C-alpha positions as CSV (number, residue, x, y, z in Angstrom):
1,M,129.1,63.8,127.9
2,F,125.4,63.9,129.7
3,K,125.4,60.8,131.5
4,P,123.8,60.9,135.3
5,A,126.4,62.3,137.3
6,S,126.9,65.1,135.0
7,V,123.3,66.5,134.4
8,F,122.6,66.0,138.7
9,I,125.9,68.0,139.3
10,G,125.1,70.0,136.3
11,L,121.9,71.3,138.3
12,R,123.6,71.3,141.1
13,Y,125.5,74.3,140.3
14,F,123.5,76.4,138.8
15,F,120.8,76.1,141.8
16,A,123.5,76.5,144.1
17,G,125.3,79.5,142.3
18,Q,122.7,81.4,142.8
19,R,122.9,81.9,145.9
20,S,127.3,81.4,146.9
21,A,130.1,83.7,144.9
22,L,128.3,87.2,144.8
23,L,129.8,88.0,141.6
24,V,129.2,84.7,140.2
25,S,125.3,85.2,141.0
26,F,125.3,88.9,139.8
27,I,126.5,88.3,136.6
28,S,124.5,85.0,135.9
29,L,121.1,86.7,137.1
30,L,122.8,89.4,134.0
31,A,122.0,86.9,131.7
32,I,118.9,85.5,132.1
33,A,118.0,89.1,132.2
34,G,119.1,89.8,128.9
35,L,117.7,86.9,127.6
36,V,114.3,87.8,129.3
37,L,114.5,91.0,127.6
38,G,115.7,90.5,124.6
39,V,113.5,87.2,124.0
40,A,110.3,89.6,125.2
41,L,111.2,92.4,123.2
42,L,111.6,90.3,119.4
43,I,108.6,88.4,120.1
44,I,106.5,91.7,120.5
45,V,108.1,93.7,118.1
46,L,107.8,90.6,115.5
47,S,103.9,90.4,116.3
48,V,103.7,94.1,116.0
49,M,105.5,94.4,112.4
50,N,103.5,91.3,111.4
51,G,100.4,92.6,113.1
52,F,101.3,95.8,110.3
53,D,102.0,93.4,107.4
54,R,98.9,92.2,107.6
55,E,96.5,95.8,108.2
56,L,98.1,96.2,104.8
57,R,97.1,93.1,103.4
58,D,93.7,93.3,104.5
59,N,92.7,96.7,105.9
60,I,94.1,99.1,103.5
61,L,94.6,96.9,100.6
62,S,90.7,96.3,101.1
63,V,90.2,100.0,100.9
64,V,92.4,100.9,98.3
65,P,92.5,99.4,94.9
66,H,94.6,96.7,93.6
67,V,94.6,97.6,90.0
68,Q,92.8,101.3,88.8
69,L,91.8,101.5,85.2
70,I,91.3,104.9,84.5
71,H,89.6,105.8,80.1
72,Q,91.2,108.5,78.7
73,S,87.4,110.0,78.0
74,G,85.3,108.4,80.3
75,I,82.8,105.0,80.1
76,E,79.5,105.6,79.5
77,D,78.0,102.1,79.5
78,W,80.2,101.4,82.5
79,Q,77.6,98.3,83.2
80,S,78.2,96.8,80.3
81,E,82.6,97.1,80.9
82,R,82.1,96.2,84.4
83,D,80.5,93.1,83.5
84,N,82.7,92.0,81.0
85,I,85.5,93.0,83.1
86,M,83.9,90.7,86.3
87,Q,84.4,87.6,83.6
88,M,88.3,87.9,84.0
89,D,89.2,85.1,85.7
90,S,91.9,87.4,87.7
91,V,89.2,90.0,88.8
92,T,87.2,89.5,91.8
93,N,85.7,92.7,92.1
94,A,85.5,95.9,90.1
95,V,83.7,99.1,90.7
96,P,82.7,101.9,88.6
97,Y,84.1,105.8,90.5
98,A,84.7,108.8,89.6
99,D,87.1,111.5,91.6
100,A,88.1,115.5,91.4
101,E,90.6,116.4,94.2
102,G,89.5,120.0,95.3
103,L,89.7,122.4,98.8
104,M,86.9,121.4,101.4
105,S,85.6,124.9,103.0
106,H,83.3,125.2,106.6
107,R,83.8,128.2,109.0
108,Q,86.9,130.1,107.9
109,N,88.9,126.2,108.2
110,A,90.3,124.6,104.3
111,R,91.6,121.2,104.1
112,P,92.8,119.2,100.5
113,V,91.2,116.4,99.5
114,Q,89.6,113.9,97.0
115,L,86.1,113.8,96.2
116,L,85.5,110.3,95.5
117,G,82.2,109.1,93.8
118,L,80.7,105.5,94.3
119,S,77.7,103.6,92.2
120,A,75.3,101.8,95.0
121,T,75.0,99.3,92.7
122,A,78.3,98.5,92.8
123,M,80.9,99.5,95.9
124,P,84.3,98.3,96.9
125,A,83.9,95.8,100.4
126,G,86.4,96.9,102.0
127,L,84.3,100.8,102.0
128,A,81.1,98.7,102.2
129,S,81.9,97.2,105.3
130,V,82.9,100.4,106.9
131,L,80.3,102.7,105.9
132,T,77.9,99.3,107.1
133,R,79.4,99.9,110.4
134,Y,78.4,103.9,110.2
135,N,75.1,102.9,109.9
136,L,76.0,104.9,106.0
137,A,75.4,104.2,102.4
138,I,76.6,106.3,99.2
139,P,74.9,109.9,99.4
140,A,72.0,111.6,97.5
141,Q,73.0,114.3,94.8
142,G,73.8,117.6,97.4
143,R,75.7,115.1,99.5
144,V,78.7,113.8,101.6
145,L,80.3,111.4,103.5
146,I,83.4,113.1,104.9
147,S,86.1,110.9,107.4
148,E,86.7,112.2,111.5
149,V,89.6,113.4,110.0
150,I,88.6,115.7,108.1
151,A,85.8,116.6,109.8
152,D,87.8,117.8,113.1
153,A,90.8,119.9,111.0
154,L,87.0,121.6,109.8
155,N,85.0,121.8,113.2
156,A,82.4,120.0,110.5
157,K,79.7,118.3,112.1
158,T,76.4,116.2,110.1
159,N,73.8,117.8,108.8
160,Q,76.4,121.0,108.3
161,R,76.6,122.2,104.6
162,V,80.8,122.7,103.5
163,S,82.2,124.3,100.6
164,M,84.5,123.1,97.3
165,I,86.0,124.5,95.2
166,F,88.0,122.7,92.0
167,P,90.7,124.1,90.4
168,A,90.4,125.1,86.2
169,E,91.1,122.4,84.6
170,N,90.8,121.2,80.7
171,G,88.9,124.2,79.5
172,R,87.0,125.0,82.5
173,S,86.7,127.2,85.0
174,T,87.4,127.1,88.6
175,T,83.9,126.1,90.4
176,V,82.8,125.9,94.0
177,Y,79.4,123.7,94.4
178,S,78.3,123.3,98.2
179,F,77.3,120.0,100.3
180,I,75.4,119.0,103.0
181,V,77.8,116.6,105.6
182,E,75.3,113.2,105.6
183,G,77.7,111.3,107.8
184,I,81.4,110.8,109.1
185,F,83.0,107.8,108.8
186,A,86.7,106.6,109.8
187,T,88.2,103.6,108.2
188,H,91.6,104.1,110.6
189,T,93.9,104.5,107.8
190,E,95.9,107.4,105.6
191,L,93.0,107.7,103.9
192,D,90.9,109.2,106.7
193,Q,93.1,112.3,105.5
194,S,91.6,113.5,102.5
195,L,88.9,111.2,101.7
196,V,85.4,112.2,100.7
197,I,82.2,110.6,99.2
198,A,79.9,111.3,97.2
199,S,77.6,109.7,94.6
200,L,79.4,108.3,91.3
201,P,77.2,110.4,88.5
202,Q,77.4,114.0,90.8
203,V,81.4,113.7,90.5
204,A,81.7,112.2,86.9
205,E,79.5,115.9,86.2
206,I,82.1,117.8,88.4
207,A,84.8,116.0,86.7
208,G,84.1,117.2,83.3
209,I,82.3,114.1,82.2
210,P,78.6,113.9,83.0
211,N,76.9,110.0,82.7
212,R,80.0,108.5,82.3
213,A,82.4,107.0,84.9
214,Q,86.5,107.7,84.7
215,G,87.4,103.9,85.2
216,F,87.2,101.0,87.6
217,R,89.0,100.2,90.8
218,L,89.8,96.7,90.8
219,Q,90.4,94.0,93.2
220,V,92.8,91.0,92.2
221,N,93.1,87.5,93.8
222,D,97.0,88.3,93.9
223,Q,97.6,91.0,95.1
224,F,100.9,91.0,94.6
225,N,100.8,90.0,91.3
226,A,99.1,93.4,90.7
227,R,101.0,95.0,87.4
228,N,100.9,91.8,85.3
229,I,97.6,91.5,86.0
230,G,96.7,95.3,85.2
231,F,99.2,94.9,82.5
232,E,97.2,91.6,81.1
233,I,93.6,93.5,81.5
234,I,94.2,96.6,79.6
235,N,95.3,93.9,76.8
236,Q,91.6,92.2,76.3
237,L,89.9,96.2,76.9
238,P,89.3,98.9,73.7
239,F,91.7,101.2,73.2
240,G,91.7,104.2,76.2
241,Y,92.2,102.6,78.8
242,G,95.2,103.1,81.2
243,F,96.3,101.5,85.1
244,R,98.0,101.7,87.6
245,D,98.8,99.3,90.8
246,W,98.5,99.9,94.2
247,F,102.7,99.5,93.7
248,Q,102.3,102.6,92.5
249,T,100.6,104.1,95.3
250,H,101.4,102.2,98.3
251,G,104.4,100.5,97.2
252,N,106.5,102.6,99.1
253,L,104.6,101.5,102.1
254,Y,104.8,98.2,102.2
255,Q,108.8,99.0,101.4
256,A,108.9,100.6,104.8
257,I,107.0,97.8,106.9
258,Q,109.3,95.8,105.7
259,L,112.6,97.1,106.2
260,S,111.9,98.7,109.5
261,R,110.1,95.1,110.0
262,N,114.1,93.3,109.3
263,M,116.2,96.3,110.9
264,V,113.9,96.1,114.1
265,V,114.1,92.2,114.1
266,L,118.5,92.2,113.6
267,L,118.8,95.0,116.4
268,I,117.0,92.8,118.4
269,F,118.2,90.0,117.8
270,L,121.9,91.3,118.5
271,I,120.4,92.1,121.6
272,V,119.4,88.3,122.3
273,A,123.0,87.2,120.8
274,I,124.7,89.4,123.5
275,A,122.4,87.9,126.3
276,A,123.8,84.4,125.2
277,F,126.7,85.6,125.7
278,N,126.6,86.9,128.9
279,V,126.8,83.7,129.9
280,I,130.6,82.7,128.7
281,S,131.3,85.6,131.7
282,M,128.6,83.8,133.9
283,L,130.3,80.0,133.2
284,M,134.0,81.5,132.9
285,M,133.9,82.9,136.4
286,S,132.0,79.6,138.0
287,V,134.9,77.9,136.3
288,M,137.3,79.9,137.9
289,N,135.6,79.7,141.0
290,K,134.9,75.8,141.5
291,R,138.7,74.8,139.7
292,K,139.0,72.8,143.4
293,D,136.0,71.6,142.4
294,I,136.4,70.3,139.4
295,A,140.4,68.6,140.1
296,V,137.8,66.3,143.4
297,L,135.6,65.4,140.1
298,Q,138.0,64.3,138.6
299,T,139.6,62.6,140.7
300,L,136.2,61.0,141.7
301,G,136.0,59.4,138.0
302,L,135.0,62.1,135.9
303,S,136.1,62.2,132.3
304,R,136.9,65.5,130.6
305,G,133.5,64.8,128.6
306,D,132.1,64.5,132.0
307,I,133.3,67.8,132.9
308,V,132.0,69.9,129.6
309,G,128.6,68.3,130.3
310,V,128.6,69.5,133.8
311,F,128.9,72.4,132.3
312,L,127.1,72.6,129.2
313,V,123.7,71.8,131.3
314,Q,124.8,74.6,134.0
315,G,124.8,77.1,130.9
316,S,122.0,75.5,129.3
317,M,119.6,76.0,132.6
318,I,120.3,79.4,132.1
319,G,118.9,80.1,128.4
320,V,115.7,77.5,129.1
321,V,114.6,79.2,132.0
322,G,115.9,83.1,131.0
323,I,113.9,82.0,127.4
324,A,110.9,80.3,129.1
325,L,110.3,84.2,130.8
326,G,111.0,86.0,128.0
327,V,108.4,84.3,125.6
328,L,106.0,84.3,128.4
329,L,106.4,88.0,129.6
330,G,106.4,88.4,125.5
331,V,103.4,86.3,124.7
332,L,101.9,88.3,127.3
333,G,103.3,91.5,126.2
334,C,101.6,90.9,122.5
335,Y,98.3,90.7,124.1
336,F,98.2,93.8,126.6
337,V,100.0,95.9,124.3
338,P,96.9,97.2,122.7
339,N,95.1,98.2,125.9
340,L,98.2,99.9,127.2
341,V,98.8,101.8,123.7
342,S,95.2,102.7,124.5
343,W,95.8,103.8,128.1
344,F,98.8,105.7,127.1
345,E,96.8,107.8,124.7
346,A,93.9,108.6,127.3
347,A,96.2,109.6,130.0
348,L,98.3,111.8,127.3
349,G,95.6,113.0,125.2
350,A,97.6,112.5,122.2
351,P,96.9,109.6,119.5
352,F,100.6,107.0,119.6
353,L,99.8,106.8,116.0
354,D,98.9,109.4,114.1
355,T,97.7,108.6,110.1
356,E,99.5,111.8,108.8
357,V,102.8,109.8,109.6
358,Y,101.7,105.8,109.6
359,P,99.3,104.4,107.5
360,I,97.3,103.5,110.6
361,D,96.3,104.9,114.1
362,Y,96.9,102.3,116.5
363,I,98.6,99.1,117.0
364,P,97.9,95.5,115.3
365,V,99.6,92.7,116.5
366,D,99.7,89.7,115.0
367,M,101.7,87.0,117.1
368,R,102.7,83.7,114.9
369,W,103.4,80.6,117.5
370,T,105.8,79.6,114.4
371,D,107.7,83.1,115.3
372,V,107.8,82.1,118.6
373,S,109.4,78.6,118.2
374,M,112.0,80.6,116.2
375,I,113.0,83.2,118.5
376,A,113.1,80.2,121.6
377,G,115.1,77.9,118.9
378,V,117.7,80.3,117.8
379,A,118.0,81.8,121.5
380,L,118.2,77.8,122.9
381,M,121.5,77.8,120.1
382,L,123.2,80.6,120.8
383,N,123.1,79.8,124.3
384,I,124.4,76.5,124.2
385,V,127.4,78.1,122.0
386,A,128.0,80.1,124.5
387,T,128.8,77.8,126.8
388,I,130.8,75.7,125.1
389,Y,134.7,77.5,125.6
390,P,133.9,78.2,129.6
391,A,132.9,73.8,129.4
392,L,136.5,73.3,127.5
393,R,138.0,75.6,129.3
394,A,136.7,73.6,132.4
395,S,137.5,70.5,131.1
396,R,141.5,71.6,130.9
397,T,142.0,71.8,134.5
398,V,144.6,69.1,136.0
399,P,143.9,67.8,139.0
400,A,147.2,67.5,140.4
401,D,148.3,71.8,139.6
402,E,144.8,72.4,141.8
403,L,145.3,70.0,144.7
404,R,149.1,70.0,145.3
405,Y,149.1,72.0,148.4
406,E,146.1,70.6,149.8
């Protein structure tokens, strides 16, 4: 089918068709443009959704515990208990904690927050990395670290005093504490909406379990098996423990990312399919325009298979050019998307993503060459399939009917 003559004539038709019949040329350019935009958008969108998936795994889940162990009465000798937990094969990190929910206020501004108490000797790797970036450490008694979002909402700055009101609970009356802001940090995740960090002893006292830890925040080696690992862990611990895993706290986020990824990819894939099938219109117009040429070629010795090859080459060239340009544009787009979003944010004076709505406040991009190859391969396959019918129609041309009056 793909004899040298078929390839030569198919290439000749492709390049000549761009400047011959106006309608054929326009439809050909439209088909190429559709492939370019469809392939480029599919690469960019898939890379961004991969980026969200990567940030969930590497960033958010490095700050959020995979499994959170909770003891009903608090853990007095948490150091020994932590050593026992760290000996379990599935556990990579165990951090004692205590937490309390309250209302932080400053200069007539108020915001609900979660006060998280941590020990300086056992820090979560994700939070430790964030605090190191801002040259911060677990604060001393009477001091707290607050996120940038909370600082902006309360108009609070370092070394200023803030108040926290904790509601009545477990027989305790409503209490008010005063803290000094020792530092301001940002995880760039949804945790910034409420996270306040203080020392473990102080938060344990506020929570009504002085000199104890409320439980442990665990990181495990298989984060997507966190629930089963949680059951295995509490079966090896003394009575009084319960747990919750990250699927209960952030599982809806993971499901939303996966659903959005699949739906967006499906929609843009349909754009690629429509662009590929525009080739049918272009080739059908080309066949109608070249019926006499096809008849002459057949009288010169080209078989029906050769004619099919001519139009398959012509249609495939449209696919190759459109997909190649689309891949180039998509790869460049992946490189420039974060900078472009930053430019829009600076120009509009407003964040493109807000952690009140989205899990992170920046556009992540994770371009994978396997995805690029898959997109290009599927688009080329659709394009070739779309050329088959017009090519077969061209091969059915009867020379006697076309050249009867020539």
